[in-house]
N, C-alpha and C positions, 0 to 999 in steps of 0.2 A: 376598832381598826388599830393595828399595831404601827410601830414606827416604819417610816418609808425613807429610803435613801435616794437622794437626787443629785445629779451632776449639773452644774450651771453650764449650759452649752453656748449661750449667747445673751448679751445684755443689749437691749434695744430701747434706749431712752429710759422711760420710767418703768419698763417691764423687763423681766428676765425669763428666758426660756430654760426650763428645767427638764431633764430627762430622768425618768424613773430608772434606776440602775438595774432593777430586776426585770422589768417588763419592756423597757425601751420606749414607753409612752412619753409624749411631749406634753408639758404643762406650762401655761403662761401665767406668771405671778407678778403682781405689782411689787416694785422694789421697796416700797414702804413697809411691806410685810416681812422683808428679809433682814438679816443682820447688816449693820452698816458697812462692815468690811467685805461683804459679798462681791466677788469678782468672777470673771469667766474662768472655768476650769476647776473651781472649788467644788467640794462635796458638802452637801447639806443634809441634815437629818430632820425630818418632820415628825414631831411627836407632841401630842396634846395641843394641837393647833399652833405650834411654835416651831420655827425653823432655827437650827443652830448649826454652826460651822464645825465640821469634823475633819 
Protein backbone atom coordinates (compact mmCIF):
# COMPACT_ATOMS: atom_id res chain seq x y z
CA UNK A 1 0.00 0.00 0.00
CA UNK A 2 1.40 3.35 -1.02
CA UNK A 3 1.37 6.67 0.79
CA UNK A 4 -2.02 8.17 1.62
CA UNK A 5 -2.75 11.86 2.15
CA UNK A 6 -5.25 12.85 4.85
CA UNK A 7 -6.76 16.15 5.94
CA UNK A 8 -7.54 16.63 9.64
CA UNK A 9 -11.20 17.63 9.64
CA UNK A 10 -11.91 17.58 13.39
CA UNK A 11 -10.22 16.84 16.69
CA UNK A 12 -12.52 15.33 19.28
CA UNK A 13 -10.66 14.83 22.57
CA UNK A 14 -8.17 12.00 22.18
CA UNK A 15 -9.20 11.26 18.60
CA UNK A 16 -8.84 12.98 15.23
CA UNK A 17 -11.16 12.63 12.26
CA UNK A 18 -9.12 12.33 9.09
CA UNK A 19 -10.45 12.53 5.55
CA UNK A 20 -8.68 10.69 2.76
CA UNK A 21 -7.98 13.43 0.22
CA UNK A 22 -8.38 11.09 -2.77
CA UNK A 23 -11.49 9.10 -1.79
CA UNK A 24 -13.20 11.34 0.78
CA UNK A 25 -13.45 8.45 3.28
CA UNK A 26 -13.44 9.33 6.98
CA UNK A 27 -11.01 7.71 9.42
CA UNK A 28 -10.91 7.97 13.21
CA UNK A 29 -7.35 7.90 14.64
CA UNK A 30 -6.03 8.21 18.19
CA UNK A 31 -4.10 11.46 18.70
CA UNK A 32 -1.27 9.45 20.28
CA UNK A 33 -0.48 8.05 16.81
CA UNK A 34 -0.23 11.49 15.17
CA UNK A 35 2.56 14.08 15.30
CA UNK A 36 2.40 16.31 18.38
CA UNK A 37 1.76 19.48 16.32
CA UNK A 38 -1.34 18.02 14.61
CA UNK A 39 -4.26 20.47 14.48
CA UNK A 40 -7.50 20.86 12.54
CA UNK A 41 -7.01 21.76 8.88
CA UNK A 42 -3.53 20.23 8.62
CA UNK A 43 -2.57 17.75 5.93
CA UNK A 44 -0.91 14.50 6.96
CA UNK A 45 0.93 11.86 4.96
CA UNK A 46 0.62 8.22 6.06
CA UNK A 47 3.48 6.07 4.90
CA UNK A 48 5.17 3.02 6.44
CA UNK A 49 2.67 3.09 9.34
CA UNK A 50 3.78 6.64 10.28
CA UNK A 51 1.96 9.96 9.99
CA UNK A 52 3.93 13.11 9.09
CA UNK A 53 2.77 16.71 8.62
CA UNK A 54 3.10 18.06 5.07
